N, C-alpha and C positions, 0 to 999 in steps of 0.2 A: 473471591471472584465467583459469581454464580455461573454454573455450567448451562449451556444451551441444550434444549432437547434435539432430537434427530432432525426434524423439519427445520427448526430454527438454525441449527448448525449448517444445514445444506444451503440455506439462503445466505448466511454470513460467509460461507466459503465462496459463494459466487461473488459476493461483494469484495472480499479480500483479493480474489484472483483477478477480477476484471477492473477493479478500481485503478490498479496500475502500479505494481511494484517496480516497473522499469520506466516510469514517466520522468519528465524533466524535473529539475530541482524544485522542491516545495519547501515551505517553512517548517514542515514536519514530515516524518516518514509517510510516504504514499499520500501526502496532502491531508493527513488526519490530525487535527489539533488535539482532540481527546475523544473518548468514548464513554457512554453511560450504559452499562450492561445490566439487564435483569435476566431471569430465566426464560422469559417469553418475548423479549424485545431488546433491541439494541439501537441506541442513538449514536450516530457517527457524526461528529462535528468536523466540518471540512475547512481547510484553508480557503481563502478567497481566490487565490491565483494558482495556476499551473505554470511554473516558470515565469518569465517576465511578461509574457504577451497574451496568455489565454486564461479564461475563467474556468475554474474547476467544475462549476456546475455544468457547463457545456460538455466537458470531457466525461463526466459521470453519465449523462444521458446517452452519449454515443457508445460508451463502454458497457453499460448495464442493461439497456432496454433492447430486447431482441427484435429482429426484423427478418424478413425473407426477401431476397432479390427476385424480381419478376421481369427484368430486362432480357433482351435477346443477345447481348454481346457475349455472354458466357453462361455456362450452366451453374446454377447455385449448388454449392457443396453442402449446404445446410443452413439453418438459421444463424444469423450473425449475432454477436454479443452474448449475453448471459441467458442461456436457454432456461425457460420457466420463470424468469423474473417478471413480476407484474407491477405496474404503477397503480397504487391504491389511492392516490390523491395528493394534493398540495394544500397546505394551510400555513398558519403562522409558525407552526413548529418545524416545518420543513417539507421535504419531499418524501412520501411514504412508499416503501417498496414491500412487495409480498412475494410469495412463491406459489405458483399455480397449484390449486387443489389443496392448499394447506392454510393454517392460520399464522404462519411465520411472518414477522414484521421487522423491518429495519427502517429507521428514519434517518435521512441525510439532512443534517442541520447545518447552519452557518449562513448560506445565501438567504436572502429575504424571499418572502412569498412572491413578490413582484418579479424578482430575478428568476426564480424557478419557472414561473408562468411564462415569461418572455422566452427563456431558454427552451422550454418545451415546445412553444409555438414555432420557434425557429428550427428546432430539430425536426418537427413534423414536416415543415416546408422543405427542408433538405432531403428528407426521405422521399417525398414525392418527386423531387427533381432527379433523384438517383435511382428511381424505380424500386424503392424499398417499401414493403408493406409492413406497418407496425404490427407486432404480435403481442405487445404489452398490455393491451386493453381487454383481451379476452379473459374470463375468470379461470378457465381451465387450460390445459395444454392444447395448443393448436395442432392441427394435423401435420404441418411441416415439422414441428418440434417432436411430435410423437414418433414420426417416421425416423427422425434423426436419432432419437434415443433407442429405438428398436433396432437400429443398425448394429449396435454393440452393447447389449444389455449388461453383460458381465463387467465391462469397464465402468459403466455408469453406476452399477451397484457397488463396485469397489470404491469409487469416488464418494458415494453417499456414506459408506461405512467409515471412511476416514475423514469425513468433513469436519469432525470435531477438532482436528488439528488446525486447519485454517481458521476455524471459528475461534479457537483458543488463542492463536497468534494475533488475530484481529483485536480481540478483547484485551490483549496485553501489549498492543503496539506502542504504548507510551514508554515501555521499558527501553526501546531503541532510541529514545530521545532524552531519557533521564538518567538511568543508572550507568549508561555509557554515552559518549558524546561524539559520534561520527558526524561529519558534515554532510554525508550522503548515505542513504540506505536504499538498496535495491533488492528486490526478491522476485522469484519466478517459480512456476511449477516445475517439479522434476519427478516424473512418474507419479506416485501417490504421495510424495513428499514435496519439500520445498528447498530452494537454495537462496541464501542471503549473501549479499556482499556489502560490507560496511567499510567506508573510507574515512581515514583520519589524516589530519595534518601531521607532518613530521615533528617528532619530539613530544607528542602527547602520549599520556598513558591510555592504553586501549581499554582496559577494564573488562576484558572478555570474560574472565572468571566470574565477575559480579553479575554480568548479564546472564550467563549460563546458569548460575546458581538461582537467579530469580525465575528464569523460565522453567527450571526443574524443581523448584521448591516443593517439599512434600505436602504443604497445605495450600499454598497460593499458586503453585505452578501447574505444569502438565506432566503426565506420566511419560517422561522422556528420560533416556539414560545416555550418558556420554559413551559412545561406541569407540571412538578413536580421536586422537588429537595430535596436532603438531604445532608447537609454539616457537617462534623465532624472535620473540621479544628479548632484546639484549640490553643490559644496563650500561654497556659501554658504547663508545663511538668507533669501535674497531673496524666497522664495515665501511667506513668512509661516507656515511650518510645515505646508504642504499635503501631502497624500499624494503620493508619488512612485512612478512605475511604469516598469519596464523590460521589454521584450519581446525574446525571442530565438527564432529558428526554426532547428532543426537538421534538415537534410534527409537522408533515407535514400538509399542508392545507387540510381541509376536512377530517382529520383523516385517510389519506391513509396509513400512516406508521409513524415511529418515529426513531430518532437517540438517542440511549442510550449511555451515557458517564460515565465511571467509572474511577475515579481518585484515584490511590493507592499510598500512601506514606509509604515507608517501615518502619518497626520497627527499633529501635535504634541500635540493634545488628546485623542487616542484613548484610551479607558479599556479596558485589557485586564485589569482586575482579575478579572473573571469567568473569562476564559480562563486566567489564572494559577492560580486556585483549581481549575479543572477539570484542569489539567495536574498539579497537586500530588496531587489525589485519584486520578489515573490512575497515579501512581507515578513521575513524572518526577524525574530526578536533580537535587538542589539546585544542584550546580555548573553543570550545563547551564542550568538556569533563570536563574541569575545572569548567564549569557552572552546568552541570547536575550530575556529580559525584565528587564534590569538595573534599570530604574526601579521596576517593581513589586516585584521581589525585595528591593530596598533598603528600600522602605516596609514590606514585610511583616517583614523582619528587624528593623527599628527597632521596629515595633509589638510583636513578640514579645519583644524585649529589655526594652521598657518594662513589658510585662505581667508578666514574670518578675522584675522588680525589678533587672535587671542594670544599667539606667541609672537614675540618680536625679538 
């Protein structure tokens, strides 16, 4: 896994944070189907949909492209969305993002060139209606962004120094979909670190040790160490089918921050049918659904076969 340089890590950290670790259910964690990393560039292939009703392309533009509010209803607290992120262009490869005053590059792939172009035009129109001035077209930092960053320079320097963590997590996002099989992954910033919540159907093996070993692998992983853990995975049914929870904390070098991971396995009577339907409409792969929500997948398959007359 190639490491990113400092500027590249800062841009990737912005993408990781603002893309949406707490968004509605997608076919993959944070709506990322896969990534293609190099030392100086990252391609992020997106899922088509955000939940059952929204396009992920629209969400990305709203979450990542900075604006400043100029209306009179309220005083602006600062630029909205990802400060310093710049739109570098749209072509057949996707939507190209940069970071002001740097050569860092991230390409958001998946949606077609036509979809990105239409989504951007619609986003500009919504900005005008909402008294928002786009800041994403200027090559360098805009004055509102500069004032915002100057308001707490120590905090922003700390974020820049620890951007490698978010960059590394983004480049390894597939681990949350492959070596372990939660039906939902959520994450959010916690100080200079991050918090993750992974949800599993009752009865499944959580495989948290495999995930943590992959994230901390001495060659392919990141310099993180397990600081503390609590595991309630029990091989028996002595708890009456109650929810089970495991917590792990991975510490960054020199105690700069940490990654908290909460693994939740649902209680025996938890009804995930609504979640299953939302994942289906979001485009989740049937084979993957069979692995992460096997009970619901089996019931749906049986109902489908009965409806089509395959079973009599």
